[in-house]
C-alpha positions in Angstrom: 9.5 1.0 16.4 11.1 -2.0 15.5 14.9 -2.0 15.7 15.0 -3.5 12.4 14.1 -0.7 10.7 16.4 2.1 12.1 17.5 4.0 9.3 15.5 1.8 6.9 12.7 3.5 4.6 10.5 1.0 5.6 8.0 3.3 4.2 8.5 3.7 0.6 9.3 -0.3 0.6 5.8 -0.8 1.5 4.5 1.7 -1.2 6.6 0.1 -3.8 4.9 -3.2 -2.5 1.5 -1.6 -3.2 2.5 0.2 -6.6 3.7 -3.1 -8.2 0.5 -4.8 -6.9 -1.7 -2.3 -8.7 0.2 -2.5 -11.5 0.8 -5.8 -12.2 -3.0 -6.5 -11.1 -3.8 -4.1 -14.2 -2.1 -5.6 -16.6 -2.9 -9.2 -15.5 -6.3 -8.8 -15.4 -6.2 -6.9 -18.8 -5.5 -10.1 -20.0 -6.5 -12.8 -18.1 -10.5 -12.6 -19.7 -9.4 -13.1 -23.4 -6.9 -15.4 -22.9 -9.2 -18.7 -22.9 -11.2 -16.6 -25.7 -8.2 -16.3 -27.8 -7.3 -20.1 -27.2 -10.7 -21.2 -28.2 -10.1 -19.1 -31.1 -6.8 -21.1 -32.2 -8.0 -24.3 -31.1 -11.8 -25.0 -30.1 -11.9 -27.1 -27.1 -12.5 -26.4 -23.5 -9.9 -28.1 -21.9 -7.3 -27.4 -24.2 -8.0 -23.7 -23.4 -7.5 -24.5 -20.0 -4.1 -26.1 -20.6 -3.4 -23.1 -21.6 -4.1 -21.3 -18.5 -3.0 -23.8 -16.4 0.7 -24.4 -18.4 1.6 -20.6 -16.6 1.3 -22.5 -13.2 3.6 -25.5 -14.6 6.6 -22.9 -15.3 5.8 -20.9 -11.6 6.0 -24.6 -10.1 9.1 -25.6 -11.9 11.0 -22.9 -10.6 9.8 -22.3 -7.0 12.0 -24.3 -5.2 14.9 -22.7 -6.8 13.9 -19.3 -6.6 13.6 -19.7 -2.9 17.1 -20.1 -1.9 18.3 -17.9 -4.4 16.4 -15.1 -2.4 18.1 -15.9 0.7 21.8 -15.9 -0.8 21.4 -12.8 -3.5 18.6 -10.8 -1.9 15.4 -10.2 -3.1 15.5 -7.0 -4.9 17.7 -8.2 -7.8 15.8 -11.4 -8.2 12.9 -10.1 -8.6 13.5 -7.4 -11.2 15.0 -10.2 -13.2 11.3 -12.4 -12.4 9.8 -9.1 -13.6 11.6 -8.9 -16.9 11.1 -12.0 -18.0 7.6 -11.7 -17.6 7.4 -8.7 -19.4 8.9 -10.2 -22.4 6.7 -13.0 -22.9 3.6 -10.7 -21.6 4.2 -9.1 -24.8 4.8 -12.4 -27.0 1.4 -13.6 -26.0 0.1 -11.1 -27.5 2.1 -12.0 -31.0 1.2 -15.5 -30.6 0.5 -16.9 -34.4 -1.1 -20.7 -33.0 -2.3 -22.4 -30.3 1.2 -23.8 -29.9 3.4 -20.4 -29.3 0.5 -19.4 -27.4 1.2 -22.2 -25.1 4.7 -22.0 -25.1 4.5 -18.1 -24.1 2.3 -18.9 -21.4 4.9 -21.1 -19.9 7.5 -19.0 -20.1 5.0 -16.1 -18.3 4.7 -18.3 -15.8 8.1 -19.0 -14.9 8.5 -14.7 -14.3 5.3 -15.0 -12.6 7.0 -17.4 -10.1 10.0 -15.6 -9.3 8.6 -11.9 -9.0 5.6 -13.3 -6.6 7.9 -15.1 -4.3 10.2 -12.4 -4.3 6.9 -10.2 -3.7 5.8 -12.3 -0.7 8.6 -12.5 1.1 9.6 -8.6 0.8 5.9 -8.2 2.4 7.4 -10.9 5.5 10.6 -8.7 5.9 8.9 -5.0 6.3 5.9 -6.5 8.5 5.6 -6.8 12.1 3.5 -8.9 13.8 1.2 -5.9 14.6 0.4 -5.1 11.1 1.3 -7.8 8.9 -2.4 -8.2 8.6 -2.8 -4.5 7.4 0.3 -4.6 5.0 -1.2 -7.8 3.7 -5.1 -6.4 2.8 -3.5 -3.2 1.6 -1.3 -5.1 -1.0 -4.2 -7.3 -1.5 -6.6 -4.1 -1.8 -4.0 -2.6 -4.1 -3.9 -5.7 -6.6 -7.9 -5.8 -6.4 -8.0 -2.3 -7.6 -5.9 -3.2 -10.5 -8.5 -6.2 -11.1 -11.1 -3.8 -11.2 -9.8 -1.2 -14.2 -7.7 -4.1 -15.8 -10.8 -5.6 -17.2 -12.3 -1.9 -18.1 -9.4 -1.0 -19.6 -8.6 -4.3 -21.6 -12.0 -4.7 -23.0 -11.9 -1.5 -23.8 -8.6 -1.8 -25.7 -10.3 -4.4 -27.6 -13.6 -3.3 -28.3 -11.7 0.1 -29.7 -9.0 -1.5 -31.7 -11.1 -4.8 -32.5 -8.2 -6.8 -31.9 -8.1 -9.1 -29.4 -4.9 -8.8 -28.5 -4.4 -5.5 -27.3 -4.7 -6.6 -23.6 -1.6 -8.4 -23.9 0.7 -5.6 -25.1 -1.2 -3.6 -21.8 0.1 -6.2 -19.6 3.6 -5.8 -21.2 3.9 -2.3 -20.4 1.9 -2.6 -16.9 5.1 -5.2 -16.2 7.5 -2.6 -17.6 6.2 0.0 -14.4 6.7 -2.9 -11.9 10.7 -3.3 -13.5 11.2 0.6 -13.0 9.8 0.4 -9.5 11.6 -2.5 -8.4 14.9 -1.0 -9.6 14.4 3.0 -8.9 12.1 2.7 -5.7 12.7 -0.7 -3.8 15.7 -1.1 -2.1 17.2 -4.6 -0.4 15.3 -6.1 2.6 16.9 -9.6 3.0 19.0 -7.9 5.8 16.2 -7.8 8.1 15.4 -11.2 8.8 18.9 -12.8 8.9 20.1 -14.9 11.7 23.0 -14.5 13.8 25.7 -16.5 11.8 26.1 -18.3 14.2 22.6 -19.3 15.2 21.2 -23.0 14.2 18.3 -23.2 12.0 15.3 -23.4 13.6 14.2 -26.7 14.0 10.2 -27.6 13.5 8.3 -28.4 16.7 7.3 -32.1 16.5 4.4 -31.7 19.4 0.9 -31.7 17.9 -1.0 -31.9 21.2 -3.1 -28.6 21.3 -3.0 -25.9 23.8 -6.2 -25.5 26.3 -8.7 -24.0 24.5 -10.1 -20.2 25.2 -13.1 -20.2 27.0 -14.2 -18.4 24.1 -14.0 -20.4 21.4 -17.5 -22.3 20.2 -18.5 -25.6 20.1 -18.4 -25.9 16.4 -14.7 -23.9 16.5 -13.4 -26.6 19.5 -15.0 -29.3 17.6 -12.7 -28.2 14.4 -9.9 -27.8 16.1 -9.9 -31.1 18.2 -10.5 -33.1 14.6 -7.5 -31.3 13.8 -5.4 -32.2 16.2 -6.5 -35.9 15.9 -6.1 -36.0 13.0 -2.3 -35.1 12.7 -1.8 -37.5 16.1 -3.0 -40.4 14.4 -0.6 -42.9 14.9 -0.6 -43.6 11.1 -0.1 -39.9 9.9 3.5 -39.7 8.8 5.9 -38.0 11.0 6.5 -35.3 8.4 2.8 -34.3 8.1 2.9 -33.9 11.9 5.4 -31.9 11.8 4.1 -29.7 9.2 0.8 -29.1 11.0 2.4 -28.4 13.8 4.7 -25.4 12.3 1.7 -24.1 10.4 3.1 -25.2 7.0 0.8 -27.6 6.2 -2.4 -24.8 6.2 -0.5 -22.1 4.4 0.1 -25.2 1.1 -4.0 -25.8 1.8 -4.8 -22.1 1.7 -2.4 -20.9 -0.7 -3.9 -24.1 -3.1 -7.0 -22.8 -2.7 -7.0 -19.2 -3.1 -5.2 -19.6 -6.7 -7.4 -22.6 -7.6 -9.9 -19.7 -7.2 -8.1 -18.0 -9.6 -7.1 -20.0 -12.0 -9.9 -22.0 -12.2 -12.9 -19.4 -11.9 -11.7 -15.9 -13.2 -9.2 -17.4 -15.2 -11.0 -20.0 -17.2 -14.9 -20.9 -16.2 -16.5 -17.8 -15.4 -15.2 -16.0 -18.5 -16.5 -18.6 -20.9 -19.5 -19.9 -18.5 -20.4 -15.8 -18.3 -20.0 -15.5 -22.2 -21.2 -19.0 -23.9 -24.2 -20.5 -21.3 -25.3 -17.0 -20.0 -24.7 -15.3 -23.6 -23.7 -11.9 -22.3 -21.4 -9.4 -24.3 -17.9 -8.9 -24.2 -18.4 -5.6 -22.2 -21.0 -7.1 -19.8 -17.7 -9.8 -19.5 -15.8 -6.8 -18.5 -18.3 -5.9 -15.9 -18.8 -9.2 -13.9 -14.7 -9.9 -13.8 -14.4 -6.1 -12.6 -17.3 -6.8 -9.9 -14.7 -9.7 -8.3 -12.3 -6.6 -8.1 -14.6 -4.4 -6.3 -15.5 -7.4 -4.0 -12.5 -8.4 -3.2 -10.8 -4.6 -2.5 -13.9 -4.2 -0.2 -12.9 -7.4 1.8 -9.1 -6.9 1.7 -9.1 -4.0 3.6 -11.4 -5.0 5.8 -9.7 -8.3 6.6 -6.3 -7.3 6.9 -7.7 -5.0 10.0 -9.7 -8.2 11.3 -6.7 -10.1 11.2 -4.9 -8.2 12.9 -7.5 -7.3 15.9 -9.1 -10.9 16.4 -7.0 -13.4 14.3 -6.5 -15.0 10.8 -9.5 -17.2 11.0 -11.9 -13.8 11.3 -10.8 -13.8 7.4 -10.3 -17.2 6.5 -13.7 -19.1 8.1 -15.9 -16.2 6.4 -14.4 -16.2 3.3 -14.4 -20.4 2.7 -17.8 -20.1 3.6 -19.2 -17.6 1.3 -16.9 -18.6 -1.3 -18.7 -22.4 -1.5 -22.2 -20.8 -1.0 -21.5 -18.0 -4.2 -20.6 -20.8 -6.2 -22.9 -23.0 -5.9 -25.3 -19.7 -6.6 -23.5 -19.1 -9.8 -24.0 -22.8 -11.2 -28.1 -21.7 -10.9 -27.5 -19.7 -14.1 -28.3 -16.2 -12.8 -29.2 -13.0 -14.6 -26.9 -10.4 -15.3 -27.8 -8.8 -12.4 -27.5 -11.5 -10.2 -23.9 -12.6 -11.5 -22.8 -9.2 -11.0 -23.9 -9.6 -7.0 -22.1 -13.1 -7.0 -19.3 -11.9 -8.2 -18.4 -9.4 -5.8 -19.3 -11.8 -3.1 -16.8 -14.1 -4.8 -14.1 -11.6 -5.2 -14.3 -10.5 -1.3 -14.4 -14.2 -0.3 -11.2 -15.3 -2.5 -9.9 -11.9 -0.9 -10.4 -12.7 2.6 -9.3 -16.4 2.2 -5.9 -15.0 0.9 -5.2 -11.6 3.3 -5.6 -14.4 6.1 -3.8 -17.1 4.3 -0.7 -14.7 3.9 -1.1 -12.9 7.5 -0.6 -16.4 8.7 2.4 -17.2 6.4 4.1 -14.8 7.8 3.2 -15.3 11.1 5.5 -19.0 10.6 7.6 -17.7 8.1 11.3 -19.0 10.1 13.7 -15.4 9.7 17.1 -16.7 7.6 15.3 -18.7 5.9 11.6 -16.7 4.5 12.9 -17.3 0.7 12.9 -20.8 1.1 9.8 -21.2 2.9 7.9 -19.0 0.7 9.1 -21.1 -2.4 8.0 -23.8 -0.8 4.2 -22.5 -0.2 4.3 -20.4 -3.7 4.6 -23.9 -4.9 1.7 -25.5 -3.7 -0.3 -22.4 -5.5 1.6 -22.7 -8.6 0.7 -26.4 -8.5 -2.9 -25.6 -8.6 -2.7 -23.2 -11.4 -1.3 -25.8 -13.3 -3.4 -29.1 -12.6 -6.4 -26.9 -11.6 -7.8 -25.6 -15.3 -7.1 -28.5 -17.0 -8.6 -30.9 -14.6 -11.5 -28.6 -14.2 -11.7 -27.7 -17.7 -12.2 -31.4 -18.3 -14.8 -31.5 -15.8 -16.5 -28.9 -17.7 -16.1 -30.7 -21.0 -17.9 -34.0 -19.3 -20.2 -33.0 -17.4 -21.0 -28.8 -17.7 -19.4 -25.7 -16.7 -21.7 -26.1 -13.9 -20.1 -29.2 -12.6 -17.2 -27.3 -12.4 -18.4 -24.5 -9.7 -19.9 -27.1 -7.6 -16.6 -29.4 -7.3 -14.5 -25.8 -6.7 -16.9 -24.9 -4.2 -16.6 -28.6 -2.1 -12.6 -27.8 -2.4 -13.3 -24.3 -0.7 -15.8 -25.7 1.9 -12.5 -27.5 3.6 -11.0 -24.2 4.1 -13.5 -23.4 7.0 -12.0 -25.9 9.4 -8.3 -25.0 8.4 -8.6 -21.2 9.0 -10.2 -22.4 12.7 -6.8 -24.6 12.6 -4.6 -21.6 11.5 -6.2 -19.3 13.9 -5.0 -21.8 16.7 -1.7 -22.6 15.3 -0.4 -19.1 14.3 0.2 -17.2 17.9 1.9 -20.7 19.3 4.5 -20.4 16.1 4.8 -16.9 16.2 5.7 -17.1 20.0 8.2 -19.6 19.4 9.9 -17.9 17.1 10.0 -14.6 18.6 11.6 -16.8 21.4 14.2 -18.3 19.3 15.1 -14.6 18.2 15.5 -13.5 21.9 17.5 -15.9 22.6 19.7 -15.6 20.0 19.7 -11.8 20.3 23.7 -10.8 21.6 
């Protein structure tokens, strides 16, 4: 047992994380499929519907950098509870929106609360994780979130069908955040002390070296090619030194992975797929719920398996297959499948996104610096929030001009980049983790 956890209720905190992941996701996915549809009812324009989805990302991006230092200074529990409260209030207000502009404003406020809670949530996970189980904890946390993503659309769709009111899913979302608030206040404990460095310890200096270690014999030709290309890219003399440092410490790869995962959620799950299923495939509201729930099923299965594989064989075993499956699934979705084919593709897309997310989260835990985890995750989460800000509006514009099929092709091309990035994460992660462990050992009394 790690001596940091002596007398600390680690299991209780981990289960609190799981409960909040499920409840948050249930409410979120009860509301997400109807957000672009409600927007289209208030203003019939796909690009403006994309703005409603993306404006939450603007709110999240706005507070990401300030949230991290607050978590390091004042702790995770209080700041996280405040974020949940903000999100809860605006979730209820979204359901009361009388106009397009009011919906836009309330979605912006919701994004602020989501950013604060999300950064605290990921920082707590890093605090209570060890190198031996960070993949499984991330995978199970994501698995509970995916279980909520399965239940949420069904509950939201049923509430809409029974009441005939498209706004009911928003109220379900508000109550789900109330459950998270109770868990944070009454079940969670402060974890900041688990990652604090000794008061006399200097801040870690980012490594500047970019020459990779010798490649293991098990490295295949294709993997070796990706690794050498990556190191050559960051070693070129005309690349700014900050990029070199970010690549050497793994920070750059966390940014790319976080961006890709959030782009998938914000553009495919939140915007393009619901509109595509309803307007192009001509499926009913209940069938839309089935498709979205299928993504959750794929994500649930892949999260648990991906977390286990990550701990056993490295983050690349989740990231590379996830990126390739996502690319293939998006291309096939653009071909206009029937309901059964769309459900199968939704399972594959949900599983692929979960694999990339679990691998990215495990890697980010590996390279997060003790004593500054709040700042680290605030900055990396900003990349994801930037994706949710610009992604839906940009992809919505592409869909308006070139069609929804073109939007799937563009997102698939972006995800293809994650395959070589995943290989580089698998190489860089152990080096950075070993360096941070050596620094911690040197600073121990």
